[in-house]
C-alpha positions as CSV (number, residue, x, y, z in Angstrom):
1,M,-7.2,-9.8,16.5
2,Q,-7.7,-7.1,13.5
3,R,-7.9,-3.5,14.4
4,T,-9.4,-0.7,12.6
5,L,-7.5,2.3,12.6
6,V,-8.6,5.7,11.2
7,W,-6.7,8.9,10.1
8,S,-8.5,12.2,10.3
9,G,-6.2,14.9,10.1
10,T,-5.7,17.6,7.9
11,R,-2.1,17.3,6.8
12,P,0.3,14.0,6.7
13,A,2.5,13.4,9.4
14,A,5.7,13.6,7.1
15,R,6.7,13.9,3.6
16,A,6.1,11.4,1.0
17,N,9.7,10.7,0.0
18,V,10.6,7.5,-1.6
19,P,14.2,6.0,-1.2
20,A,16.8,6.6,-3.9
21,G,16.6,3.9,-6.5
22,T,12.8,3.6,-6.3
23,R,9.9,5.7,-8.1
24,L,6.3,5.9,-6.7
25,R,3.8,5.9,-9.3
26,H,-0.1,5.0,-10.3
27,M,-0.9,1.5,-10.5
28,V,-2.5,0.4,-13.7
29,E,-4.2,-2.8,-15.0
30,S,-1.2,-4.3,-16.6
31,D,0.7,-4.0,-12.7
32,A,-2.2,-6.8,-11.6
33,R,0.2,-9.8,-11.9
34,A,3.1,-8.5,-10.3
35,V,1.2,-6.7,-7.6
36,G,-0.5,-10.0,-7.0
37,T,2.6,-11.7,-7.1
38,L,4.0,-9.5,-4.3
39,Y,0.8,-9.8,-2.3
40,F,1.1,-13.8,-2.4
41,Q,4.7,-13.3,-1.3
42,C,3.8,-11.2,1.5
43,L,0.9,-13.3,3.0
44,P,1.6,-15.3,6.0
45,P,1.7,-19.1,5.1
46,D,-1.7,-19.6,6.6
47,E,-3.6,-16.8,4.9
48,Q,-2.2,-18.3,1.4
49,D,-4.5,-19.7,-1.2
50,S,-2.8,-19.6,-4.3
51,L,-0.9,-17.2,-6.4
52,E,-3.8,-17.1,-9.2
53,D,-6.1,-16.1,-6.1
54,A,-3.9,-13.5,-5.0
55,I,-3.7,-12.0,-8.5
56,A,-7.5,-12.4,-9.1
57,D,-7.9,-10.2,-5.9
58,V,-5.9,-7.5,-7.1
59,H,-8.0,-7.5,-10.4
60,A,-11.0,-7.4,-8.3
61,A,-9.8,-4.6,-6.2
62,L,-9.2,-2.5,-9.6
63,R,-12.6,-3.5,-10.9
64,G,-13.9,-1.9,-7.8
65,E,-15.4,-5.2,-6.1
66,Y,-14.0,-3.8,-2.7
67,G,-15.3,-0.2,-3.3
68,S,-14.6,2.7,-5.7
69,P,-11.1,2.5,-6.6
70,F,-9.2,5.8,-5.3
71,T,-7.0,6.3,-8.3
72,D,-4.8,8.3,-6.4
73,G,-4.4,5.7,-3.6
74,M,-3.7,2.9,-6.0
75,L,0.1,3.1,-6.0
76,V,3.2,1.1,-6.5
77,V,6.8,1.7,-6.0
78,E,9.0,0.3,-8.4
79,A,12.9,-0.2,-8.5
80,L,14.7,2.2,-11.1
81,P,17.8,1.6,-13.0
82,D,21.1,1.9,-11.1
83,P,23.1,4.9,-12.9
84,G,26.4,2.8,-12.4
85,T,25.3,-0.1,-14.2
86,A,24.6,-0.6,-18.2
87,H,22.1,-3.2,-17.6
88,G,19.8,-1.4,-15.0
89,R,21.0,-3.8,-12.0
90,A,22.2,-2.3,-9.1
91,G,25.4,-4.3,-9.1
92,D,26.8,-7.7,-7.8
93,H,25.1,-7.5,-4.5
94,A,21.6,-6.8,-5.6
95,T,19.0,-8.6,-7.7
96,V,16.0,-6.4,-8.0
97,D,15.1,-6.1,-11.5
98,V,14.6,-2.5,-13.1
99,G,10.7,-2.0,-12.8
100,A,10.2,-4.6,-10.1
101,I,7.4,-3.5,-7.9
102,R,8.8,-3.4,-4.3
103,A,5.6,-2.2,-2.6
104,A,1.8,-1.3,-3.1
105,V,-1.0,0.3,-1.9
106,L,-4.8,-0.4,-2.7
107,T,-7.3,2.1,-1.7
108,V,-11.0,2.4,-2.3
109,N,-13.9,5.0,-1.4
110,G,-16.8,3.1,0.1
111,P,-15.8,-0.4,1.1
112,P,-18.3,-2.9,1.6
113,W,-17.8,-3.2,5.3
114,P,-20.7,-1.5,7.4
115,D,-18.5,0.0,10.2
116,V,-16.3,1.6,7.6
117,R,-18.6,2.4,4.4
118,D,-18.2,6.0,4.6
119,H,-14.2,6.0,4.8
120,L,-11.5,6.1,2.2
121,F,-10.0,2.8,2.9
122,I,-6.7,1.2,2.8
123,I,-7.7,-2.2,2.0
124,D,-4.0,-3.7,1.5
125,L,-0.4,-2.4,1.8
126,F,2.7,-4.7,1.5
127,T,6.3,-4.5,1.0
128,A,8.5,-6.8,-0.6
129,P,10.3,-8.6,2.5
130,D,13.9,-7.7,1.4
131,A,12.7,-4.0,0.8
132,R,11.2,-3.3,4.4
133,R,12.1,-0.7,6.8
134,Q,13.3,1.4,3.8
135,G,10.5,3.9,3.9
136,L,8.6,2.7,1.2
137,A,5.0,1.9,3.2
138,R,5.3,5.3,4.7
139,A,6.0,6.9,1.3
140,L,2.8,5.1,0.1
141,V,0.5,5.9,3.1
142,N,1.8,9.6,3.1
143,T,0.9,9.8,-0.6
144,V,-2.5,8.5,-0.1
145,I,-3.2,10.9,2.8
146,T,-1.9,14.0,0.7
147,H,-3.9,12.7,-2.3
148,A,-7.0,12.4,-0.1
149,I,-6.6,15.7,1.6
150,H,-6.7,17.4,-1.7
151,A,-9.3,15.5,-3.7
152,L,-11.6,14.5,-0.3
153,P,-11.0,17.3,2.1
154,G,-12.1,16.0,5.7
155,R,-12.5,12.3,4.7
156,T,-11.6,9.8,7.2
157,I,-8.9,7.0,5.9
158,G,-9.3,3.8,7.4
159,L,-7.5,0.5,7.4
160,R,-7.4,-2.8,9.1
161,V,-4.3,-4.5,10.7
162,E,-3.4,-7.5,13.1
163,D,-2.5,-6.2,16.4
164,T,0.3,-8.7,16.2
165,N,1.9,-6.9,13.3
166,T,4.0,-4.8,15.6
167,A,5.7,-3.0,12.8
168,A,2.6,-1.8,11.0
169,M,1.1,-0.8,14.1
170,S,4.0,1.2,15.0
171,L,4.0,2.9,11.4
172,Y,0.1,3.7,11.6
173,T,0.6,5.3,15.0
174,A,3.4,7.5,13.8
175,L,1.5,8.6,10.8
176,G,-1.4,9.8,13.0
177,F,-3.9,6.8,12.8
178,T,-5.9,5.9,15.9
179,E,-8.1,3.1,17.0
180,H,-11.6,3.2,15.3
181,T,-14.5,3.1,17.9
182,T,-18.1,2.7,16.8
183,R,-20.5,4.9,18.5
């Protein structure tokens, strides 16, 4: 079952640091293919339509079809060159190309769903399977929170998550998200 969680604090739960070897930056339109490809790879098999549908979904989010894009909440984490190599690969044991997008978050203002229409809303957050549990999702969400506090003080941030996704539920709870209840 999907749960709606909200954050309505005044400061992030933790700093928004990304791990060494990566950098966090704003998503741009030219990232849509790479972000859509990562999105497709992260979807459970029973939710996958096609790679092209996943890429189209990212384009739709960037165009505002799910609400007005919150530019400071449309972010990616990408791999950086390993300073110890000449070609930018991180050594023989790693196969991540420089610039490869390892995680992404898509955030909109005023999503189309009635129960959260007045929220800043994280419509998608995903991390490459081999890059999970490294702090990338935490850094992305904390960065969204930090930007929202400054750009939209007092604004509630919402998201939806499957209650069977225990890793995501734990992350969001640790960051101060609570279950949304309608009055």
